[in-house]
Each structure stands twice: as C-alpha cells, then as structure tokens.
MARROMI-265129 format. One line per 4 residues: their letters; for each residue x, y, z of N, C-alpha, C. Coordinates in Angstrom, 2 decimals, padded with zeros to 5 digits, always signed. Example, Ala and Ser with C-alpha at 12.3 -4.5 7.8 and 13.67 -1.06 7.14 Angstrom:
BEGIN
AS> +013.19:-005.69:+007.80:+012.30:-004.50:+007.80:+013.20:-003.30:+007.80  +012.85:-002.25:+007.08:+013.67:-001.06:+007.14:+012.90:+000.03:+007.87
END
This chain:
BEGIN
METL> -059.89:+058.34:-035.09:-059.17:+059.46:-035.35:-059.07:+060.44:-034.32  -058.10:+060.76:-033.93:-057.69:+061.95:-032.91:-057.04:+063.11:-033.37  -057.61:+064.20:-033.02:-057.13:+065.37:-033.49:-056.07:+066.10:-032.83  -054.68:+066.27:-033.52:-053.55:+066.83:-032.63:-053.60:+068.19:-032.60
TILS> -052.98:+069.00:-031.53:-052.78:+070.25:-032.10:-050.90:+070.10:-031.71  -050.25:+070.19:-032.57:-049.16:+070.30:-032.44:-048.59:+071.94:-032.86  -047.51:+072.20:-032.04:-046.95:+073.51:-031.96:-045.42:+073.49:-032.14  -045.08:+074.41:-032.75:-043.45:+074.93:-032.81:-042.98:+076.01:-032.61
WNVN> -041.77:+076.04:-031.69:-041.56:+077.25:-031.13:-039.81:+077.40:-031.08  -039.28:+078.39:-031.92:-037.78:+078.97:-031.19:-037.87:+079.71:-030.06  -037.65:+078.86:-028.93:-037.40:+079.87:-027.68:-036.20:+080.89:-027.51  -035.32:+080.58:-027.95:-034.10:+081.71:-028.11:-033.73:+081.26:-026.44
GIRA> -033.60:+080.21:-025.93:-032.95:+079.92:-024.70:-034.25:+079.38:-023.85  -034.16:+077.86:-023.41:-035.31:+077.38:-022.66:-035.24:+077.93:-021.57  -034.11:+078.13:-020.77:-033.99:+078.10:-019.43:-034.54:+079.95:-019.39  -034.25:+080.72:-020.24:-034.73:+082.47:-020.33:-036.47:+082.33:-020.55
VQKK> -036.98:+081.38:-021.47:-038.21:+081.57:-021.51:-038.96:+081.07:-020.13  -038.42:+079.70:-019.47:-038.67:+079.56:-018.26:-039.10:+080.70:-017.21  -037.92:+081.56:-017.16:-037.92:+082.60:-016.38:-039.52:+083.73:-016.61  -040.05:+083.30:-017.76:-040.98:+084.25:-018.78:-042.16:+083.66:-018.74
GFLD> -042.44:+082.66:-018.21:-043.65:+081.76:-017.82:-044.11:+080.60:-018.46  -042.81:+080.00:-018.95:-043.16:+079.11:-020.07:-044.08:+078.19:-019.79  -043.32:+077.40:-018.48:-044.34:+076.30:-018.27:-045.62:+076.57:-017.93  -046.41:+077.97:-017.11:-047.65:+078.26:-017.11:-048.12:+078.50:-018.44
WLQK> -047.80:+078.57:-019.72:-047.92:+079.10:-020.65:-048.43:+077.30:-021.56  -047.45:+076.30:-021.04:-047.40:+075.39:-021.65:-048.88:+074.53:-020.98  -049.25:+074.57:-019.53:-050.54:+073.99:-019.03:-051.56:+074.82:-019.57  -051.65:+075.90:-019.91:-052.72:+076.53:-020.21:-052.81:+076.41:-021.77
AKPD> -051.81:+076.11:-022.48:-051.87:+075.90:-024.24:-052.40:+074.46:-024.11  -051.70:+073.55:-023.52:-052.08:+072.00:-023.76:-051.79:+071.68:-025.27  -050.67:+071.98:-025.89:-050.42:+071.37:-027.12:-050.37:+070.01:-026.77  -051.05:+068.99:-027.95:-050.38:+067.42:-027.83:-048.89:+067.51:-027.89
VLLL> -048.48:+068.03:-028.66:-046.86:+067.68:-029.04:-046.75:+069.20:-029.25  -045.35:+069.40:-028.72:-044.58:+070.70:-028.92:-043.24:+070.78:-029.25  -042.63:+071.26:-030.41:-041.22:+071.26:-030.79:-040.98:+072.34:-030.51  -039.75:+072.43:-029.85:-038.74:+073.58:-029.61:-037.70:+073.50:-030.09
QETK> -037.11:+074.66:-030.09:-035.62:+074.65:-030.83:-035.22:+075.88:-030.18  -033.33:+075.79:-030.54:-032.94:+077.01:-030.14:-032.84:+076.54:-028.44  -033.09:+075.53:-027.87:-033.11:+075.34:-026.37:-031.82:+076.07:-025.67  -030.42:+076.05:-026.24:-029.17:+076.20:-025.76:-028.88:+075.76:-024.37
AERE> -029.25:+074.56:-024.18:-029.01:+073.91:-023.00:-028.65:+072.20:-022.98  -028.27:+071.67:-021.69:-027.91:+070.29:-022.33:-028.73:+069.82:-021.02  -029.30:+068.78:-020.62:-030.05:+067.75:-019.89:-029.74:+068.13:-018.40  -028.46:+068.20:-018.24:-027.56:+068.38:-016.67:-028.38:+069.67:-016.38
QLDE> -028.58:+071.00:-016.92:-028.47:+072.09:-016.84:-030.02:+072.73:-016.79  -030.86:+071.29:-016.73:-032.51:+071.65:-016.60:-033.19:+071.13:-015.28  -034.02:+071.89:-014.59:-034.63:+071.55:-013.21:-035.60:+070.50:-013.96  -036.11:+069.79:-012.78:-037.50:+068.63:-012.72:-038.63:+069.15:-013.52
ELLH> -038.92:+070.54:-013.26:-039.78:+070.95:-014.03:-039.98:+071.14:-015.42  -038.69:+071.61:-015.97:-038.86:+071.51:-017.51:-038.42:+070.08:-017.97  -037.94:+069.16:-017.29:-037.67:+067.67:-017.73:-038.98:+066.86:-017.58  -039.41:+067.11:-016.46:-041.13:+066.45:-016.13:-042.48:+067.39:-016.02
PNGY> -042.80:+068.17:-017.08:-043.79:+068.97:-016.60:-045.24:+068.30:-016.69  -046.02:+068.25:-015.96:-047.49:+067.55:-015.60:-047.86:+067.09:-016.94  -047.97:+066.35:-017.52:-048.62:+065.67:-018.26:-047.83:+065.43:-020.14  -046.42:+065.75:-019.46:-045.84:+065.39:-020.93:-044.33:+064.35:-020.50
HSFW> -044.26:+064.16:-021.94:-042.85:+063.05:-021.77:-042.18:+064.59:-022.67  -040.80:+064.40:-022.17:-039.81:+065.45:-022.84:-038.56:+064.33:-023.40  -037.94:+065.03:-024.54:-036.74:+064.44:-025.18:-035.93:+065.73:-025.26  -034.96:+065.53:-025.30:-033.86:+066.70:-025.50:-032.38:+066.19:-026.27
THSE> -032.23:+067.10:-027.11:-030.87:+067.04:-027.50:-029.74:+068.48:-027.77  -028.58:+068.48:-027.63:-027.77:+069.52:-027.50:-026.40:+069.49:-028.78  -026.05:+070.83:-028.78:-024.76:+070.85:-029.33:-023.56:+070.13:-028.67  -023.08:+069.51:-029.39:-021.62:+069.04:-029.01:-020.37:+069.63:-029.48
RKKG> -020.53:+070.75:-030.12:-019.81:+071.44:-030.69:-019.29:+072.48:-029.54  -020.35:+073.75:-028.87:-020.19:+074.36:-027.74:-021.55:+074.52:-026.98  -021.05:+074.64:-025.99:-022.39:+074.79:-024.74:-023.06:+076.20:-025.15  -024.27:+076.27:-024.98:-025.27:+077.38:-024.90:-025.79:+077.61:-026.51
YSGT> -025.51:+076.76:-027.27:-025.92:+076.69:-028.83:-027.13:+075.76:-028.95  -027.90:+076.49:-030.18:-028.42:+075.44:-030.94:-029.42:+074.60:-030.06  -029.51:+073.18:-030.40:-030.77:+072.52:-029.48:-031.93:+072.19:-029.71  -032.46:+071.08:-029.40:-034.19:+071.01:-029.75:-034.41:+070.12:-028.89
AIYS> -035.87:+070.33:-028.60:-036.44:+069.11:-027.67:-038.01:+069.16:-028.42  -038.56:+068.45:-027.51:-040.06:+067.75:-027.51:-040.78:+067.28:-026.58  -041.73:+068.01:-026.32:-042.63:+067.83:-025.11:-043.87:+066.96:-025.98  -044.21:+065.76:-025.54:-045.45:+065.26:-026.22:-046.48:+064.43:-024.92
RYLP> -047.66:+064.46:-024.83:-048.61:+063.87:-024.09:-048.71:+062.57:-024.02  -048.21:+062.10:-025.40:-048.19:+061.10:-026.04:-046.97:+060.33:-026.03  -046.45:+058.82:-025.77:-045.22:+058.43:-026.05:-044.95:+057.93:-027.59  -044.11:+058.66:-027.90:-043.73:+058.02:-029.18:-043.45:+056.85:-029.56
SKIS> -043.81:+056.13:-030.68:-042.89:+054.75:-030.99:-041.64:+054.70:-031.02  -040.95:+055.60:-031.64:-039.66:+055.70:-031.88:-039.48:+057.46:-031.62  -038.41:+057.73:-031.23:-037.50:+059.04:-030.85:-036.08:+058.63:-031.21  -035.99:+059.70:-032.14:-034.28:+059.66:-032.56:-033.55:+061.15:-032.93
AGIG> -032.46:+061.34:-033.14:-031.89:+062.66:-033.52:-031.40:+062.53:-034.56  -030.90:+063.72:-035.37:-030.02:+063.81:-036.55:-030.65:+063.33:-038.13  -029.92:+063.47:-039.14:-030.35:+063.36:-040.30:-029.60:+062.72:-040.85  -028.86:+062.09:-040.26:-027.65:+060.96:-040.61:-026.24:+061.45:-041.36
VEKL> -025.99:+062.51:-041.05:-024.83:+063.08:-041.85:-023.87:+063.89:-040.28  -022.86:+063.46:-040.17:-022.20:+063.35:-038.77:-022.24:+064.78:-038.72  -021.16:+065.24:-039.63:-020.78:+066.77:-039.83:-022.16:+067.72:-039.60  -023.17:+067.47:-040.06:-024.59:+068.39:-039.78:-025.29:+068.19:-038.57
DSEG> -024.93:+067.05:-038.05:-025.57:+066.63:-036.64:-025.45:+066.65:-035.45  -023.88:+067.52:-035.66:-023.22:+067.71:-034.23:-023.54:+068.56:-033.59  -024.57:+069.67:-034.28:-024.63:+070.63:-033.35:-026.67:+070.54:-032.72  -026.74:+069.26:-032.57:-027.95:+069.18:-031.89:-029.22:+069.89:-032.87
RTLV> -029.53:+069.98:-033.99:-030.69:+070.56:-034.45:-031.85:+069.72:-035.36  -031.83:+068.37:-034.82:-032.62:+067.46:-035.47:-033.08:+066.78:-034.34  -034.66:+066.45:-033.84:-035.12:+065.30:-033.17:-036.74:+064.87:-034.10  -036.19:+063.57:-034.03:-037.36:+062.92:-034.93:-038.53:+062.16:-033.98
AEFG> -039.86:+062.33:-033.88:-040.35:+061.54:-032.91:-041.78:+060.67:-034.25  -042.08:+059.33:-034.16:-043.07:+058.53:-034.77:-043.99:+058.16:-033.87  -045.04:+058.52:-034.49:-046.22:+057.55:-033.78:-046.92:+056.95:-035.23  -046.74:+055.73:-035.01:-046.92:+055.00:-036.21:-046.49:+055.15:-037.67
DLVI> -047.26:+055.53:-038.33:-046.66:+056.08:-039.77:-046.15:+057.51:-039.84  -046.71:+058.37:-038.66:-046.53:+059.51:-038.89:-045.04:+059.95:-038.38  -044.43:+060.57:-038.99:-042.95:+060.90:-038.66:-042.99:+062.52:-038.34  -042.53:+062.95:-037.30:-042.54:+064.65:-037.13:-041.39:+064.62:-037.05
FNIY> -040.59:+065.73:-037.66:-039.12:+066.20:-037.83:-039.09:+067.47:-037.24  -038.65:+067.46:-036.32:-038.18:+068.84:-035.32:-037.25:+069.44:-035.91  -036.76:+070.44:-036.19:-035.66:+071.25:-037.00:-035.50:+072.34:-036.86  -033.95:+072.83:-035.93:-033.76:+074.37:-036.08:-032.62:+074.27:-037.40
FPNG> -033.31:+074.73:-038.33:-032.15:+074.95:-039.78:-030.97:+075.87:-039.20  -029.81:+075.83:-039.76:-028.81:+076.41:-039.41:-028.93:+078.41:-040.25  -028.49:+079.15:-039.61:-028.36:+080.25:-040.00:-027.37:+080.76:-040.63  -027.48:+081.32:-041.77:-026.60:+081.91:-042.76:-025.63:+082.73:-042.77
KASP> -026.22:+083.73:-041.75:-025.65:+085.46:-042.30:-024.55:+085.68:-041.28  -023.71:+084.69:-040.70:-022.69:+084.77:-039.72:-021.55:+085.10:-040.97  -021.30:+084.33:-041.79:-020.33:+083.86:-042.93:-020.46:+082.92:-044.27  -019.77:+083.19:-045.04:-020.17:+082.66:-046.35:-019.74:+081.01:-045.74
ERLK> -019.08:+080.52:-044.93:-019.14:+079.24:-044.54:-020.15:+078.82:-044.01  -020.85:+079.57:-043.36:-021.95:+079.37:-042.62:-023.04:+079.15:-043.58  -022.81:+079.68:-044.56:-024.25:+080.01:-045.21:-023.97:+078.60:-046.72  -022.79:+077.74:-046.37:-022.05:+076.92:-047.17:-023.20:+075.41:-046.32
FKME> -022.74:+075.70:-044.96:-023.30:+074.83:-044.06:-025.07:+074.76:-044.08  -025.46:+075.96:-044.26:-026.95:+075.79:-044.45:-027.16:+075.25:-045.72  -026.91:+075.64:-046.72:-027.26:+074.84:-048.04:-026.86:+073.65:-047.71  -025.98:+073.08:-047.23:-025.53:+071.53:-047.37:-026.70:+070.96:-046.31
FYEA> -026.84:+071.34:-045.21:-028.15:+071.05:-044.16:-029.28:+071.00:-044.85  -029.77:+071.64:-045.87:-030.93:+071.73:-046.30:-030.79:+070.62:-047.35  -030.02:+070.36:-048.14:-029.93:+069.46:-049.30:-030.07:+068.00:-048.56  -029.52:+067.77:-047.60:-029.31:+066.61:-046.73:-030.37:+066.26:-045.85
FQKR> -031.19:+067.36:-045.38:-032.54:+067.06:-044.89:-033.35:+066.54:-045.70  -033.28:+067.25:-047.19:-034.45:+067.01:-047.90:-034.19:+065.22:-048.73  -033.13:+064.93:-048.56:-032.76:+063.56:-049.02:-033.47:+062.34:-047.75  -032.92:+063.06:-046.56:-033.94:+062.55:-045.68:-035.13:+062.45:-045.32
AEAE> -035.80:+063.09:-045.54:-037.63:+063.27:-045.35:-037.80:+062.51:-046.69  -037.27:+062.55:-048.23:-037.91:+062.18:-049.12:-037.79:+060.62:-048.86  -036.59:+060.09:-048.30:-036.45:+058.54:-048.13:-037.34:+058.20:-046.98  -038.12:+058.94:-046.21:-039.16:+058.81:-045.31:-040.61:+058.44:-045.88
VKKG> -040.54:+059.32:-047.17:-041.78:+059.44:-047.83:-041.80:+057.94:-048.74  -040.44:+057.83:-049.24:-040.58:+056.20:-049.73:-040.74:+055.11:-049.11  -040.72:+055.22:-047.81:-040.86:+054.20:-047.15:-042.28:+053.90:-046.47  -043.17:+054.90:-047.23:-044.63:+055.06:-046.67:-045.03:+055.90:-045.86
KKVL> -044.11:+056.69:-045.07:-044.29:+057.56:-044.17:-045.29:+058.52:-044.37  -046.11:+059.35:-043.30:-046.59:+060.70:-043.68:-045.58:+061.37:-042.72  -045.04:+062.32:-043.40:-043.91:+062.86:-042.93:-044.48:+064.89:-042.67  -044.50:+065.00:-041.16:-044.54:+066.37:-041.16:-043.32:+066.93:-040.42
VGGD> -042.81:+068.41:-041.02:-041.43:+069.27:-041.11:-041.97:+070.32:-039.82  -041.52:+070.37:-038.82:-041.52:+071.53:-038.16:-040.68:+072.22:-037.28  -040.22:+073.48:-037.63:-039.29:+074.12:-036.95:-039.07:+075.49:-037.74  -037.96:+076.04:-037.21:-037.14:+077.47:-037.51:-036.31:+077.03:-038.85
VNTA> -036.96:+077.49:-040.10:-036.20:+077.09:-041.21:-035.41:+078.31:-041.83  -035.20:+079.43:-040.85:-034.48:+080.33:-041.17:-034.37:+081.04:-042.65  -035.43:+081.05:-043.21:-035.60:+081.66:-044.62:-037.02:+081.97:-044.92  -037.25:+083.03:-044.73:-038.70:+083.72:-045.29:-038.68:+083.24:-046.98
HHPI> -039.91:+082.20:-047.42:-039.99:+081.78:-048.89:-040.59:+083.27:-050.10  -041.25:+083.81:-049.32:-041.83:+084.78:-050.69:-041.86:+085.94:-050.14  -042.07:+087.16:-051.13:-041.75:+088.36:-050.65:-043.14:+088.72:-049.32  -044.00:+087.91:-049.66:-045.03:+087.98:-048.78:-045.04:+087.81:-047.16
DLAR> -043.59:+086.73:-047.08:-043.33:+086.29:-046.03:-042.55:+086.93:-045.08  -042.29:+088.40:-045.61:-041.77:+089.57:-044.70:-042.00:+090.90:-045.16  -041.71:+091.44:-043.91:-042.35:+093.01:-044.25:-041.63:+094.00:-044.95  -040.41:+093.68:-045.55:-039.31:+094.22:-046.14:-038.47:+093.66:-046.96
PQEN> -039.12:+093.22:-048.24:-038.37:+092.17:-049.01:-037.48:+093.13:-049.84  -037.87:+094.00:-050.37:-036.62:+094.48:-051.23:-035.15:+094.80:-050.59  -035.38:+095.32:-049.04:-034.00:+095.61:-048.20:-033.66:+094.17:-048.04  -034.28:+093.31:-048.07:-033.40:+091.80:-047.63:-033.02:+091.12:-048.56
VDIS> -033.33:+091.48:-050.24:-033.04:+090.57:-051.17:-031.33:+089.78:-050.97  -030.24:+090.70:-050.22:-028.77:+090.55:-050.14:-028.82:+089.75:-049.14  -029.50:+089.50:-047.76:-029.08:+089.10:-046.77:-029.92:+087.94:-046.19  -028.93:+086.97:-045.86:-029.26:+085.43:-045.52:-030.62:+085.59:-045.02
GFLP> -031.30:+084.42:-045.37:-033.11:+084.57:-044.93:-033.91:+084.84:-045.77  -033.05:+085.70:-046.99:-033.93:+085.95:-048.41:-033.41:+085.84:-049.19  -032.04:+085.03:-049.80:-031.53:+085.02:-050.48:-031.62:+084.10:-051.63  -031.75:+084.45:-052.97:-032.20:+083.68:-053.81:-031.90:+081.85:-054.15
VERA> -030.84:+081.72:-053.48:-030.29:+080.28:-053.09:-030.93:+079.56:-052.37  -031.42:+080.39:-051.12:-032.31:+079.83:-050.04:-033.59:+079.49:-050.40  -034.54:+080.90:-050.90:-035.56:+080.31:-051.50:-035.36:+079.56:-052.48  -034.74:+079.47:-053.37:-034.67:+078.05:-054.73:-034.72:+076.90:-054.03
WMDR> -034.13:+076.53:-052.55:-034.26:+075.57:-052.21:-035.63:+075.14:-051.49  -036.29:+076.19:-051.29:-037.46:+075.94:-050.90:-038.51:+075.48:-051.87  -037.95:+076.06:-052.73:-038.86:+076.12:-054.12:-038.90:+074.35:-054.40  -037.61:+073.89:-054.45:-037.23:+072.35:-054.91:-037.93:+071.79:-053.53
FEAA> -037.73:+072.14:-052.40:-038.43:+071.35:-051.53:-039.94:+071.15:-051.52  -040.56:+072.59:-051.75:-042.15:+071.73:-052.15:-042.14:+071.16:-053.65  -041.72:+071.44:-054.39:-041.86:+070.56:-055.70:-041.65:+069.12:-055.65  -040.98:+068.72:-054.53:-040.77:+067.24:-054.03:-041.63:+066.78:-053.41
GFHD> -042.81:+067.53:-053.20:-044.20:+067.30:-052.67:-043.88:+067.66:-051.09  -043.95:+068.40:-050.71:-043.76:+068.98:-049.15:-044.65:+070.30:-049.19  -045.59:+070.45:-048.67:-046.77:+071.41:-048.36:-046.52:+072.47:-047.60  -046.45:+073.96:-047.76:-046.25:+074.82:-046.78:-047.41:+074.62:-045.71
SFRV> -047.84:+074.55:-044.91:-049.40:+073.73:-044.29:-050.01:+075.22:-043.95  -049.21:+076.60:-043.65:-049.87:+077.57:-043.49:-050.63:+078.21:-044.61  -049.53:+078.09:-045.79:-050.27:+078.81:-047.21:-051.12:+077.54:-047.55  -051.37:+076.64:-047.15:-052.59:+075.74:-047.84:-053.53:+076.49:-047.00
FHPD> -053.64:+076.70:-045.91:-054.96:+077.68:-045.46:-054.99:+079.31:-045.35  -053.86:+079.70:-045.61:-054.09:+081.37:-045.48:-052.94:+081.27:-046.79  -053.51:+081.50:-048.19:-052.63:+081.72:-049.29:-052.22:+083.14:-049.61  -053.25:+083.88:-049.38:-052.80:+085.35:-049.54:-053.01:+086.05:-048.35
KKDA> -052.48:+085.39:-046.88:-052.68:+086.39:-045.79:-051.42:+087.12:-045.84  -051.52:+088.84:-045.64:-050.47:+089.27:-045.37:-049.98:+089.56:-043.89  -049.13:+090.34:-043.57:-048.51:+090.49:-042.14:-048.51:+089.28:-041.24  -048.36:+088.22:-041.64:-048.23:+087.21:-040.78:-047.02:+086.90:-040.65
YSWW> -046.22:+086.92:-039.62:-044.96:+086.48:-038.90:-044.56:+085.69:-038.22  -043.34:+085.41:-037.70:-042.94:+084.58:-036.77:-041.77:+084.90:-036.01  -041.21:+086.06:-036.59:-039.63:+086.34:-035.86:-039.81:+087.99:-036.17  -039.23:+088.64:-035.17:-039.09:+089.91:-035.36:-037.76:+090.59:-034.58
SMRS> -037.15:+091.00:-035.38:-035.81:+091.38:-034.53:-036.40:+092.41:-033.35  -035.12:+092.07:-032.10:-035.29:+092.65:-030.99:-034.93:+094.12:-031.12  -034.64:+094.82:-032.21:-034.26:+095.99:-032.49:-035.28:+097.10:-032.84  -035.41:+098.16:-032.51:-036.16:+099.44:-033.07:-037.66:+098.99:-033.14
GARA> -038.11:+098.04:-031.83:-039.49:+097.93:-031.62:-040.22:+097.54:-033.15  -039.10:+096.33:-033.46:-039.92:+095.58:-034.81:-041.45:+094.94:-034.39  -041.35:+094.33:-033.23:-042.78:+093.62:-032.71:-043.82:+094.28:-032.73  -043.44:+095.86:-032.40:-044.60:+096.29:-031.73:-045.00:+096.81:-033.15
RNVG> -044.34:+097.03:-034.45:-044.81:+097.55:-035.47:-044.91:+096.52:-036.41  -044.87:+095.35:-036.21:-044.98:+094.00:-036.81:-044.15:+093.92:-038.21  -042.85:+094.76:-038.10:-041.86:+094.48:-039.14:-041.41:+092.87:-038.69  -041.69:+091.89:-039.43:-041.16:+090.80:-039.28:-040.94:+089.86:-040.39
WRID> -040.83:+088.71:-040.02:-040.22:+087.66:-041.17:-041.61:+086.47:-040.37  -041.64:+085.69:-041.85:-042.16:+084.27:-041.53:-041.14:+083.02:-042.07  -040.57:+082.73:-040.59:-039.08:+081.64:-041.17:-039.50:+080.16:-040.04  -040.68:+080.55:-039.18:-041.11:+079.20:-038.69:-042.24:+078.89:-039.51
YFYC> -041.93:+076.98:-040.03:-042.76:+076.52:-040.77:-043.55:+075.07:-040.33  -044.47:+074.64:-040.84:-044.68:+073.10:-040.72:-044.91:+073.09:-041.87  -043.98:+072.00:-042.81:-044.67:+071.42:-043.96:-045.00:+069.87:-043.87  -046.17:+069.64:-044.90:-046.54:+068.25:-044.67:-046.62:+067.60:-046.10
SDRL> -046.20:+066.06:-046.15:-046.03:+065.63:-047.39:-047.17:+065.39:-047.83  -047.19:+065.13:-049.24:-048.58:+064.45:-050.18:-049.57:+063.88:-049.28  -048.89:+062.48:-048.57:-050.27:+061.44:-048.13:-050.44:+062.23:-046.66  -049.91:+063.02:-046.05:-050.33:+063.63:-044.77:-051.15:+064.91:-045.13
KKDV> -051.15:+065.64:-046.43:-052.13:+066.52:-046.56:-053.04:+066.60:-046.17  -053.98:+065.60:-046.42:-055.37:+065.62:-046.30:-055.83:+065.50:-044.78  -054.90:+065.08:-044.06:-054.81:+065.04:-042.63:-054.44:+066.08:-041.67  -054.13:+067.37:-042.27:-054.14:+068.49:-041.76:-055.28:+069.05:-041.72
TGAF> -055.61:+069.37:-040.74:-057.14:+070.45:-040.87:-056.97:+071.82:-040.42  -055.89:+072.34:-040.25:-055.51:+073.77:-040.21:-054.15:+074.02:-039.46  -053.97:+075.17:-039.73:-052.68:+076.02:-039.67:-052.65:+077.32:-039.41  -051.67:+077.81:-038.21:-052.15:+079.03:-037.83:-050.97:+079.61:-036.95
ILPD> -050.71:+080.93:-036.66:-049.53:+081.48:-035.86:-049.89:+081.90:-034.74  -049.28:+082.26:-033.54:-049.83:+082.33:-032.38:-048.91:+084.00:-031.80  -049.19:+085.38:-032.68:-048.23:+086.23:-032.76:-048.07:+086.90:-031.22  -049.18:+086.90:-030.44:-049.42:+087.42:-029.41:-048.50:+086.87:-028.24
IGGS> -047.96:+085.22:-028.24:-047.24:+084.35:-027.14:-045.79:+085.29:-027.07  -045.20:+085.61:-025.99:-044.30:+086.65:-026.36:-042.96:+085.52:-025.23  -041.78:+086.29:-025.08:-040.70:+085.49:-024.15:-039.68:+085.09:-025.29  -039.88:+085.48:-026.30:-038.94:+084.96:-027.28:-038.95:+086.13:-028.38
DHCP> -037.85:+085.98:-029.37:-037.61:+086.50:-030.55:-038.90:+086.09:-031.57  -038.95:+084.76:-031.51:-039.95:+084.14:-032.33:-041.29:+084.07:-031.46  -042.59:+083.38:-032.33:-043.24:+083.30:-031.76:-044.10:+081.95:-032.30  -044.82:+080.72:-031.20:-045.27:+079.48:-031.81:-046.29:+079.53:-033.04
VGVR> -045.67:+078.58:-033.81:-046.90:+078.23:-035.06:-047.23:+076.96:-034.83  -048.29:+076.62:-035.23:-049.29:+075.75:-034.86:-049.99:+074.95:-036.15  -050.12:+073.46:-036.09:-050.92:+072.63:-037.20:-051.87:+071.88:-036.55  -053.13:+071.38:-036.57:-053.68:+070.61:-036.41:-053.80:+069.20:-037.31
VEVP> -053.82:+068.05:-036.68:-053.64:+066.91:-037.45:-054.50:+065.89:-037.32  -055.15:+065.11:-037.99:-055.57:+063.89:-037.61:-054.62:+062.42:-037.91  -054.91:+062.03:-036.72:-054.10:+060.63:-036.37:-054.67:+059.74:-035.89  -054.39:+058.32:-036.62:-055.53:+057.36:-036.16:-055.22:+056.98:-034.57
KTAL> -056.02:+056.82:-033.60:-056.04:+056.63:-032.22:-055.15:+055.29:-032.02  -054.91:+054.52:-032.73:-053.89:+053.40:-032.58:-052.70:+053.51:-032.52  -051.91:+054.87:-033.19:-050.97:+055.05:-033.25:-050.43:+055.92:-032.02  -051.26:+056.43:-031.19:-051.37:+056.88:-029.76:-051.18:+056.04:-028.62
NNKE> -051.46:+055.04:-028.83:-051.55:+054.17:-028.08:-050.17:+053.00:-027.59  -048.74:+054.08:-027.54:-047.51:+053.00:-027.48:-047.60:+053.05:-026.05  -046.95:+051.65:-025.86:-046.67:+051.37:-024.40:-045.17:+051.51:-024.24  -044.66:+051.59:-025.32:-043.10:+051.43:-025.67:-042.47:+052.60:-026.27
TNDP> -041.39:+052.87:-025.87:-040.60:+053.90:-026.97:-039.27:+053.08:-026.91  -038.35:+053.66:-027.83:-037.05:+053.32:-027.69:-036.19:+053.66:-026.66  -036.87:+054.71:-026.25:-036.48:+055.35:-024.85:-036.46:+054.19:-023.85  -035.07:+053.93:-023.34:-035.03:+052.65:-022.28:-035.93:+052.87:-021.02
QQLS> -036.16:+053.98:-020.69:-036.75:+054.66:-019.45:-038.23:+054.45:-019.54  -038.59:+054.66:-020.67:-039.54:+054.78:-021.35:-040.50:+056.18:-020.85  -039.63:+056.95:-020.52:-039.88:+058.49:-019.93:-039.28:+059.29:-020.53  -038.84:+060.51:-020.04:-038.17:+061.71:-020.60:-036.64:+061.17:-020.70
GTVG> -036.04:+061.89:-021.54:-034.48:+061.63:-021.73:-033.89:+062.61:-022.67  -032.67:+062.30:-023.02:-031.84:+063.05:-023.72:-031.25:+062.20:-025.03  -031.84:+062.56:-026.08:-031.21:+061.73:-027.43:-029.93:+062.48:-027.70  -028.93:+061.40:-027.91:-027.62:+062.24:-028.81:-027.48:+062.16:-030.10
VQGR> -026.67:+062.65:-030.59:-027.00:+063.11:-031.86:-026.64:+061.99:-032.79  -026.79:+061.14:-032.32:-026.51:+059.55:-033.51:-028.14:+058.38:-032.92  -028.54:+059.30:-032.25:-029.95:+058.81:-032.09:-030.18:+057.73:-030.56  -028.69:+057.79:-029.82:-028.93:+056.78:-028.70:-028.97:+057.81:-027.61
ML> -029.99:+056.72:-026.79:-030.69:+057.77:-025.57:-029.61:+057.83:-024.50  -029.28:+058.87:-023.69:-028.30:+058.92:-022.94:-028.87:+059.29:-021.42
END
C-alpha cells in the first residue's frame, strides 16, 4: 500500500494565487493529489508553469456560462486511470464545478458546490446540485468503488463548524435545508473525514470573510470537506486543516489515504495526450 496525501483548496482565482507564491508552495508541500476549486480561468489563460509544474500532471475545467467564474483543477503526481468532468446533469455541469479522477477502484470527486446566497434561484440550484451529486456518488458506491469527495461544500454542517452559528441561522451556508442535506448524505454512508479524527475540535475553520480582519480573529467557517464512503473509511489514516496557508480566503484541507500501489502505476489514461489536459463539461478531453 502507498499512503497518499490529498489536499483540497478553494484558491479564489488560480492566477491570483499564482502571484502569491502558489507554485513555490506546491513544490514545498508536495501533495500527491491536489484538488482546486474556483480557479476562474480557462486553459488558454494559463502559462506553462501552471499547466506543467515539475512532477505533476494537471487537468482543468471551466465554466461555460461566463468567463472568470467557478472552475476546478486537479494536480496529481500519478496518472489517473480515468479523468472526467461533471455529474451527468447538463444544466448542473455547465459551470465547470466537478472533476473526477479514478485510480483503480478509488474515485476522487473534486467539487466546487454552488453558493446559495445570491438569490432564491441560486439556493434552488445549490439544492438540486446536492441531490444530483448524491445520486452520482451513491451510483459509484453501488459499482463497488471507494469514493472520496473533496471540495468546497459551501455549507457548515454543525454549530461547531462556524464561529457564530446563532447569527447565521438564516444565511445560506448554514440554513436548515442545507444542513439537512448533509445529514442525509452522511446517513447514506459518507463520513466527514475531519470529524472522524477530530470529533470535538473547536475553532477549526477553512474559510474566513475578507472583511473586518476575520481571519486574524479566527471568526471563520468550516465549509471545505473530505467525505469518504464506508468502504474507504478504513483506508483514511488522517485528516487535517492547514489554516496558516494564505493566498485565498480559504485554506487547504487534507486527508491521508492508503491506496494499493497497483492503482498508481497507470501507463495510460483517457487523456489522449497522456499528459495534462482540459476536461470539457461532458468529460471530453479538449
């Protein structure tokens, strides 16, 4: 078995965080797999340093609805056996919110779940996304896959997961309807990896408002998660948050997962170039 360190980070703009030392951090941190959300860029807007950093394959998707919005990416030291995008619902997949990397029977979802604060319509979109994603995740489990879900869930689950729960009960990101979906998702056999290892840890957050010095005062929310399916839970050996890593209003979160070495020896992937690529929202390599 090989122990992989897998990180997830909403970078709030890959080109912005690049200017703040992202690539230097990547080479120092050396995660085996890095999931990025809110990249806000298309492949053509990225330089070679971002597309082909030393030691990594990279895969990208972007929003087809508007430029500079949403988007996800995966950096991996190992070539996935399969890489695809979307959850299989066209209207939910047009914002480039999902990349899926497979290593043998391990399926890693990198997801930037919608934010519901802008309007009732966006909250409805968010809830539809949650439900459709759960169906997709459960379908992978039924195939016998081990499922890991990493990304910005855009909801704090329990009062312990944000600094000021009482003040935010009517705000999207802590609404009862959003938290109820997280209850259902966990009841379906998906485990919040951080709480598996740190069930009672307080003041552990992954996002802070950029107003009023919230980060310096640690007035934050834990809205970035790694969920593991029942079959994968025994292979997850640790979970953590890296609050000291700056550059975004989010910080990276991570897990350590044991994976068979045979799953990491892929010579080919469905990327025709067998290198870095951009994944279209229908899972087509561009």
